[in-house]
SEFI-346785 format. One record per residue (C-alpha): residue number from 1; residue in one letter; chain; x, y, z. Coordinates in steps of 0.5 Angstrom, whole numbers, always signed. Each point is the difference from the previous one (the first is absolute). Layout:
<nodes>
  seq  type  mol     c1     c2     c3
  NUM     A    A      X      Y      Z
...
</nodes>
This chain:
<nodes>
  seq  type  mol     c1     c2     c3
    1     M    A    +21    -58   -139
    2     E    A     +4     -2     -6
    3     P    A     +8     -2     +1
    4     E    A     +5     +5     -2
    5     W    A     +5     -4     -5
    6     S    A     +7     +1     -2
    7     T    A     +2     +4     -6
    8     R    A     +2     -5     -5
    9     I    A     +4     +0     -7
   10     R    A     -3     -2     -6
   11     W    A     +2     -5     -6
   12     T    A     +3     +6     -4
   13     D    A     +4     +2     +6
   14     L    A     +4     -7     +0
   15     P    A     +7     +0     -4
   16     E    A     +0     -2     -7
   17     H    A     +4     -6     +1
   18     V    A     -5     -2     +5
   19     R    A     -6     +1     -4
   20     V    A     +3     -4     -6
   21     G    A     +2     -6     +5
   22     I    A     -8     +0     +2
   23     E    A     -2     +0     -7
   24     Q    A     +4     -5     -2
   25     I    A     -3     -4     +6
   26     L    A     -7     +2     -3
   27     G    A     +2     -2     -7
   28     S    A     -2     +7     -3
   29     P    A     +1     +7     +1
   30     V    A     -5     +4     +5
   31     V    A     -4     +4     -3
   32     E    A     -5     +2     +6
   33     S    A     +1     +1     +7
   34     M    A     -4     +2     +6
   35     G    A     +2     +1     +7
   36     Q    A     -3     -3     +6
   37     Q    A     -2     +4     +6
   38     G    A     +1     -4     +7
   39     G    A     +6     -3     +4
   40     F    A     +6     +4     +3
   41     S    A     +5     -2     -5
   42     P    A     +3     +6     -4
   43     G    A     +2     -5     -6
   44     T    A     -5     -1     -6
   45     A    A     -6     -3     +0
   46     D    A     -3     +0     -7
   47     R    A     -5     -4     -4
   48     V    A     +3     -1     -7
   49     R    A     -2     -2     -7
   50     T    A     +5     -2     -5
   51     A    A     -1     +1     -8
   52     A    A     -2     -7     +0
   53     G    A     -5     +1     +5
   54     L    A     +2     -4     +6
   55     R    A     -1     +4     +6
   56     A    A     +4     -1     +7
   57     F    A     +1     +3     +6
   58     V    A     +7     +3     +1
   59     K    A     +3     +2     +7
   60     A    A     +8     +3     +0
   61     V    A     +4     +3     +5
   62     N    A     +7     +1     +2
   63     P    A     +4     +2     +6
   64     A    A     +0     +8     -1
   65     L    A     -7     +0     +0
   66     N    A     +0     -4     +7
   67     E    A     +5     -5     +2
   68     A    A     -4     -5     +3
   69     S    A     -5     -1     -6
   70     P    A     +5     -4     -5
   71     A    A     +1     -6     +5
   72     I    A     -7     +0     +1
   73     H    A     -2     +0     -7
   74     R    A     +5     -6     -1
   75     K    A     -3     -4     +6
   76     E    A     -7     +1     -4
   77     A    A     +3     -2     -6
   78     A    A     +2     -7     +3
   79     I    A     -6     -1     +4
   80     T    A     -5     +2     -6
   81     A    A     +4     -4     -5
   82     A    A     -2     -6     +5
   83     L    A     -7     +1     +1
   84     P    A     -5     -5     -4
   85     C    A     -5     +3     -5
   86     T    A     -6     -3     +5
   87     L    A     +2     +6     +5
   88     P    A     -3     +7     +0
   89     A    A     +6     +3     -3
   90     A    A     +3     +3     -6
   91     S    A     +5     -4     -3
   92     L    A     +7     +2     -2
   93     I    A     +2     +1     -7
   94     G    A     +7     +2     +1
   95     K    A     +5     +4     +4
   96     F    A     +5     +5     -3
   97     D    A     +6     +1     +5
   98     D    A     +6     +4     -2
   99     G    A     +3     +0     +8
  100     D    A     -3     +7     +1
  101     W    A     -7     +0     -3
  102     I    A     -4     -6     +1
  103     A    A     -7     +0     -4
  104     L    A     -5     -5     +1
  105     V    A     -5     -2     -6
  106     L    A     -6     -3     +2
  107     S    A     -7     -2     -3
  108     D    A     -5     +6     +0
  109     V    A     -6     -1     +4
  110     E    A     -6     +3     -3
  111     G    A     -3     +3     +7
  112     N    A     -1     +5     +5
  113     H    A     +2     +1     +7
  114     P    A     -5     -1     +5
  115     H    A     -4     +6     +1
  116     I    A     +2     +5     +6
  117     P    A     -4     -1     +5
  118     W    A     +0     -7     -1
  119     R    A     -7     -3     -2
  120     T    A     -2     -6     +3
  121     N    A     -1     -4     -7
  122     E    A     +7     +1     -2
  123     L    A     +3     -1     +7
  124     T    A     -4     -7     +0
  125     L    A     +4     -1     -7
  126     V    A     +7     +1     +3
  127     L    A     -2     -4     +6
  128     D    A     -2     -6     -4
  129     A    A     +6     +0     -4
  130     L    A     +4     +0     +6
  131     L    A     -4     -6     +3
  132     G    A     +2     -3     -7
  133     L    A     +7     +2     +1
  134     A    A     +0     -3     +7
  135     R    A     -2     -7     -2
  136     M    A     +5     -1     -5
  137     P    A     +7     -4     +1
  138     I    A     +6     +4     +0
  139     P    A     +2     +1     -8
  140     Q    A     +6     -4     -2
  141     G    A     +6     +4     +0
  142     L    A     -2     +5     +6
  143     E    A     +1     -5     +6
  144     H    A     +6     +4     +2
  145     L    A     -4     +6     +1
  146     P    A     +1     +3     +8
  147     E    A     -5     -2     +5
  148     L    A     -5     +6     +2
  149     S    A     +1     +0     +7
  150     Q    A     +8     +0     -1
  151     E    A     -1     +6     -5
  152     L    A     -5     +4     +5
  153     S    A     +4     -1     +6
  154     D    A     +4     +6     +0
  155     E    A     -7     +4     -2
  156     F    A     -4     -3     +5
  157     G    A     +5     +2     +5
  158     G    A     -1     +8     -1
  159     W    A     -4     +1     +7
  160     A    A     +7     -1     +3
  161     R    A     +3     +5     -4
  162     I    A     -6     +5     +1
  163     R    A     +1     -1     +7
  164     A    A     +8     +1     +0
  165     D    A     -1     +7     -4
  166     L    A     -7     +2     +1
  167     P    A     -3     +4     -7
  168     E    A     -1     +7     +1
  169     S    A     -8     -1     -1
  170     C    A     -3     -7     +1
  171     D    A     -7     -2     +2
  172     P    A     +0     +0     +8
  173     W    A     -4     -6     +0
  174     I    A     +6     -3     -3
  175     L    A     +5     +3     +5
  176     G    A     -4     -3     +6
  177     N    A     -1     -7     -3
  178     L    A     +7     -1     -3
  179     D    A     +1     -6     +5
  180     C    A     -6     -4     -3
  181     L    A     +1     +2     -7
  182     E    A     +7     -3     +0
  183     H    A     -3     -6     +3
  184     L    A     -5     +0     -5
  185     A    A     +5     +1     -6
  186     E    A     +4     -6     +3
  187     L    A     -6     -5     +0
  188     G    A     -2     +3     -7
  189     L    A     +7     -2     -3
  190     S    A     +0     -7     +3
  191     D    A     -7     +0     -4
  192     L    A     +3     +1     -7
  193     G    A     +2     -7     -2
  194     G    A     -3     -4     -5
  195     D    A     +1     -3     -7
  196     S    A     -3     +5     -4
  197     L    A     +3     +4     -5
  198     V    A     -1     +7     +2
  199     H    A     +1     +7     -4
  200     T    A     +1     +4     +7
  201     D    A     -2     +7     -4
  202     V    A     -7     -1     -2
  203     R    A     -3     +7     +0
  204     A    A     -5     +4     -5
  205     D    A     +6     +2     -5
  206     N    A     +3     -7     +0
  207     V    A     -7     -3     -3
  208     L    A     -3     +0     -6
  209     I    A     -8     -1     -1
  210     T    A     -1     -3     -7
  211     R    A     -6     +0     -5
  212     D    A     -2     -7     +2
  213     N    A     +0     +2     +7
  214     G    A     +7     -3     +2
  215     A    A     +5     +3     +5
  216     I    A     +7     +0     -3
  217     L    A     +6     +1     +6
  218     V    A     +6     +4     -3
  219     D    A     +7     +2     +3
  220     W    A     +2     -7     +3
  221     P    A     +7     +2     +3
  222     W    A     -1     -2     +7
  223     A    A     -4     -7     -1
  224     C    A     +1     -4     +6
  225     V    A     -2     -7     +3
  226     G    A     -5     +1     +6
  227     S    A     -7     +1     +2
  228     G    A     -6     -1     -5
  229     W    A     -4     +6     +3
  230     F    A     +6     +5     +1
  231     D    A     -1     +3     -7
  232     A    A     -8     +1     +1
  233     L    A     +1     +3     +7
  234     T    A     +5     +5     -3
  235     V    A     -5     +2     -6
  236     L    A     -6     +1     +6
  237     V    A     +5     +5     +3
  238     N    A     +1     +3     -7
  239     V    A     -7     +1     +0
  240     R    A     -1     +4     +7
  241     V    A     +6     +5     -3
  242     F    A     -5     +2     -5
  243     D    A     -7     -1     +4
  244     P    A     +1     +0     +8
  245     I    A     -7     -2     +1
  246     F    A     +0     -6     -5
  247     D    A     -3     -6     +3
  248     V    A     +6     -4     +0
  249     E    A     -2     -5     +6
  250     S    A     -6     -3     -4
  251     V    A     +5     -1     -6
  252     L    A     +5     -4     +5
  253     Q    A     -6     -4     +3
  254     S    A     -3     -2     -7
  255     H    A     +5     -1     -5
  256     P    A     +3     -7     +0
  257     V    A     +8     +3     -1
  258     F    A     -1     +1     +7
  259     A    A     -2     -7     +2
  260     T    A     +6     -1     +4
  261     A    A     +1     +7     +3
  262     D    A     -2     +0     +8
  263     A    A     -1     +7     +3
  264     S    A     +7     +0     +4
  265     S    A     +4     -2     -6
  266     V    A     -4     +6     -4
  267     D    A     +2     +5     +6
  268     G    A     +7     -2     +0
  269     L    A     +1     +1     -8
  270     L    A     -4     +7     +1
  271     S    A     +5     +2     +6
  272     G    A     +6     -3     -4
  273     L    A     -2     +4     -7
  274     G    A     -1     +6     +5
  275     A    A     +7     -1     +3
  276     Y    A     +3     +0     -7
  277     F    A     -4     +6     -3
  278     I    A     +1     +5     +5
  279     D    A     +7     -2     +2
  280     I    A     +2     +1     -8
  281     A    A     -4     +6     -1
  282     R    A     +4     +4     +4
  283     R    A     +6     -1     -4
  284     P    A     +3     +5     -5
  285     A    A     -3     -1     -7
  286     P    A     +4     -5     -5
  287     L    A     +3     +4     -6
  288     G    A     -6     +0     -6
  289     L    A     -5     -2     +5
  290     P    A     -3     +6     +4
  291     T    A     -7     -2     +1
  292     V    A     +1     -7     +3
  293     R    A     +1     +2     +7
  294     V    A     -6     +4     +0
  295     F    A     -4     -7     -3
  296     Q    A     +4     -4     +5
  297     Q    A     -3     +4     +6
  298     Q    A     -7     +0     -3
  299     Q    A     +1     -8     +0
  300     G    A     +2     +0     +7
  301     D    A     -5     +4     +3
  302     A    A     -5     -4     -4
  303     A    A     +2     -6     +3
  304     M    A     +0     +3     +7
  305     G    A     -6     +3     +0
  306     W    A     -3     -7     -2
  307     L    A     +4     -3     +5
  308     R    A     -3     +5     +6
  309     Q    A     -7     -2     -3
  310     R    A     +1     -7     +1
  311     I    A     +3     +1     +7
  312     S    A     -6     +4     +2
  313     A    A     -5     -5     -2
  314     H    A     +4     -6     +3
  315     S    A     +0     +3     +7
  316     Q    A     -8     +1     -1
  317     T    A     -1     -7     -2
  318     S    A     +5     -4     +5
  319     S    A     +0     -1     +7
  320     I    A     +8     +0     +0
  321     D    A     +4     +6     +2
  322     N    A     +2     +5     -5
  323     P    A     +7     +2     +0
  324     F    A     -1     +6     -4
  325     N    A     -1     +7     +2
  326     E    A     -6     +2     -3
  327     D    A     -1     +6     +5
  328     N    A     +4     +5     -4
  329     E    A     -5     +5     -2
  330     D    A     +5     +4     -4
  331     N    A     +0     -4     -6
  332     E    A     -8     -3     +0
  333     D    A     -1     +5     -6
  334     N    A     +6     -3     -4
  335     E    A     -3     -7     +0
  336     G    A     -1     -3     -7
  337     E    A     +4     +5     -3
</nodes>
């Protein structure tokens, strides 16, 4: 199942003064550009080469394409500028900002996005990179980043909004277990604390696998401080989006990035992520991002399909009464989708 990305403008679509400003940052005219697929922004995402042979990655947008995107680019510029070279991230060469157009000029990473469906070796590379990120001190200049629990407090409250305004189409198992799911999400929110730098948006299109078997994380506007294994769990949800039968449980049990993740915390985070994605997926698509809601629904379905499997497994191995309703036969065939 390949994601359906938003249509992007290209380097040649940028106004001339924007291109000139970017070329001044690069120190030489751009003679070649190659648009990149992936992501949901309608702005540019181009690998460029200058007459002097310098290669870079350029992303640019203005409010006419999407009202929220310029502010997101400005946040990303500020955060990326403070990332040390020891982090698995592209470096910021410079930015162009005329108050309307904002363009980020980043180092070009020689690599490709992970294969879809995910492959085990590439997943391991990404989790290894996230383990290194979790163990690093917060970079100087980024101590002001928001706490992950604060940033996701509203998102993890999605079950209450779903209860107040039931979606036209919703998994009956979810509707029959809203009380338990809401309680789990509250517990999950309390488990987001920590002192690690968290990317918060790691998925296949925000990762590049390099030729020397490394993993580089791109697009950093949502960086926070919090749990060192949150990013890794969201990667496993992304894995299930494209391969619902991938054995993510064995990865969860074996990779050291999850060493401090207990079962109840994992369940809580999955419930919170499901609350966020399923709630937001029913909203109208933002300007310039016509496909993002479909992908958010897919991520919500993946999180909840995995959580339901875990709840069922808990009930079979524990003598404690299971508060979840597993008697809804109408939805048995949807498990894991």
